[in-house]
C-alpha positions as CSV (number, residue, x, y, z in Angstrom):
1,M,0.0,0.0,0.0
2,A,1.4,3.4,-1.0
3,N,2.1,5.9,1.7
4,E,1.3,9.7,1.3
5,V,4.7,10.5,-0.3
6,E,4.3,7.7,-2.9
7,T,0.7,8.8,-3.5
8,F,1.9,12.4,-4.0
9,L,4.6,11.3,-6.4
10,T,2.1,9.2,-8.4
11,E,-0.4,12.1,-8.5
12,N,2.4,14.4,-9.9
13,N,3.5,11.8,-12.5
14,V,6.9,11.4,-10.9
15,P,8.3,7.9,-11.6
16,F,9.8,6.2,-8.5
17,E,10.7,2.9,-7.1
18,S,9.9,1.8,-3.5
19,Y,12.6,0.4,-1.3
20,E,12.4,-1.2,2.1
21,F,15.5,-1.0,4.3
22,P,16.3,-3.2,7.2
23,W,16.7,-1.1,10.3
24,A,17.2,-1.4,14.1
25,M,16.7,0.8,17.1
26,E,19.9,2.1,18.6
27,E,19.6,4.3,21.7
28,D,16.0,5.3,20.8
29,V,17.0,6.2,17.2
30,A,16.1,4.2,14.2
31,R,19.2,3.4,12.1
32,L,19.1,2.1,8.6
33,K,21.2,-0.9,7.8
34,A,22.1,0.3,4.3
35,E,25.1,-2.0,4.1
36,E,22.6,-4.9,3.7
37,L,21.3,-3.6,0.4
38,A,23.0,-3.7,-2.9
39,I,22.8,0.0,-3.4
40,P,25.8,2.3,-3.3
41,E,25.6,4.2,0.1
42,E,26.6,7.5,-1.5
43,Q,23.3,7.3,-3.6
44,I,21.3,7.3,-0.4
45,F,20.5,10.7,1.1
46,K,19.4,11.6,4.6
47,T,17.0,14.3,5.6
48,L,18.2,16.4,8.6
49,V,15.8,18.6,10.6
50,L,17.6,21.6,12.0
51,K,16.6,24.7,13.9
52,G,17.9,28.0,12.7
53,N,18.0,31.1,15.0
54,K,16.2,33.2,12.3
55,T,14.3,30.7,10.1
56,G,13.2,28.2,12.8
57,T,12.8,24.7,11.3
58,T,15.2,24.2,8.4
59,I,15.7,21.1,6.3
60,A,18.9,19.7,4.9
61,L,19.5,16.8,2.5
62,I,23.0,15.3,2.5
63,P,24.5,11.9,1.5
64,L,24.0,9.2,4.2
65,S,27.7,8.9,5.0
66,A,28.4,12.6,4.9
67,H,28.6,15.2,7.8
68,L,26.8,18.5,7.8
69,D,28.7,21.8,8.1
70,Y,26.7,24.0,10.5
71,K,28.4,27.2,9.4
72,K,27.8,26.6,5.7
73,T,24.2,25.6,6.3
74,A,23.5,28.6,8.5
75,K,25.0,30.9,5.9
76,A,23.1,29.3,3.0
77,T,19.7,29.5,4.9
78,G,20.1,33.1,6.2
79,N,20.8,32.1,9.8
80,R,23.6,33.1,12.1
81,K,23.6,29.5,13.5
82,V,21.8,26.2,13.1
83,G,21.7,23.1,15.2
84,F,19.9,19.9,15.8
85,P,16.8,20.4,18.0
86,P,15.5,17.9,20.6
87,M,13.8,14.7,19.2
88,D,10.3,15.9,20.3
89,Y,10.8,19.1,18.4
90,V,11.5,17.1,15.2
91,M,8.2,15.2,15.4
92,T,6.2,18.3,16.3
93,A,7.8,20.4,13.5
94,T,7.6,17.8,10.7
95,G,5.0,15.2,11.7
96,Y,7.6,12.5,11.1
97,P,9.5,10.6,13.7
98,H,13.3,10.8,13.8
99,G,14.6,8.4,11.1
100,A,11.6,8.9,8.8
101,N,11.9,12.5,7.8
102,T,11.4,13.0,4.1
103,P,12.1,16.2,2.1
104,I,9.1,15.4,-0.1
105,G,6.6,15.0,2.8
106,I,8.0,17.9,4.7
107,H,7.7,20.1,1.6
108,M,4.1,18.9,1.1
109,H,3.0,19.9,4.6
110,H,5.4,22.8,5.3
111,P,6.4,24.6,2.1
112,E,7.5,27.6,4.2
113,Y,10.5,25.7,5.7
114,P,13.8,26.5,4.0
115,I,15.1,23.4,2.3
116,V,18.8,23.1,1.2
117,F,20.3,20.1,-0.6
118,D,24.0,19.5,-0.8
119,E,25.4,20.2,-4.2
120,S,26.8,16.6,-4.4
121,I,23.2,15.6,-5.3
122,R,24.0,16.7,-8.9
123,E,26.6,13.9,-9.2
124,F,23.7,11.4,-9.5
125,S,20.9,10.8,-11.9
126,E,18.9,9.0,-9.2
127,I,19.0,9.0,-5.4
128,L,17.1,7.4,-2.6
129,V,15.3,9.4,0.1
130,S,13.0,8.5,2.9
131,S,9.3,8.2,2.0
132,G,8.2,9.2,5.5
133,E,8.1,5.8,7.2
134,I,11.0,4.2,9.1
135,G,12.7,1.7,6.7
136,H,10.9,3.0,3.6
137,S,12.5,5.0,0.8
138,V,11.9,6.0,-2.7
139,K,14.3,6.0,-5.6
140,L,13.7,8.8,-8.0
141,A,15.4,11.0,-10.6
142,V,17.3,13.9,-9.1
143,E,15.9,16.3,-11.6
144,D,12.3,15.3,-10.7
145,L,13.1,15.8,-7.0
146,L,14.7,19.2,-7.6
147,H,11.7,20.2,-9.8
148,L,9.2,19.0,-7.2
149,I,10.7,20.7,-4.2
150,N,12.8,23.6,-5.7
151,P,15.3,23.6,-2.9
152,M,18.4,25.7,-2.6
153,V,21.4,23.6,-3.8
154,T,24.8,24.5,-2.4
155,D,27.8,23.1,-0.5
156,I,26.8,22.3,3.0
157,L,29.1,19.4,3.8
158,S,31.9,19.3,6.3
159,D,35.4,19.1,4.9
160,K,36.2,16.5,7.5
């Protein structure tokens, strides 16, 4: 059965492929076991929910194995600083539990939130992003995702 993100993609004629990831709870956080799938990890992107001092809730999309640079992200989104809010804030602000945040679903429900994708997304023709449920993702064309959400695309990765 399709979830709301998959239904939205279908209604907007955006081709996608559904994926189910094995996952496990680690210290009250759902962690994907991406290594168990035959998909290059760099093609899987994670959705980070941040809180900016000026914009409030701010969304960042970066490769699963990458690390966010707070200063670059703050500058790109017009904040002086950004950081990770408490887990309960994430659920309240997005409607998704930690580990299930999706740029598509968040944009559907909160188009006012600033969304920034790391520029490395342009290295791929297709990527996987969460579809709003823990362990569920969709693979879709990068150009379709960019067209659907119209995020800011810039360098927000840590050099570490």
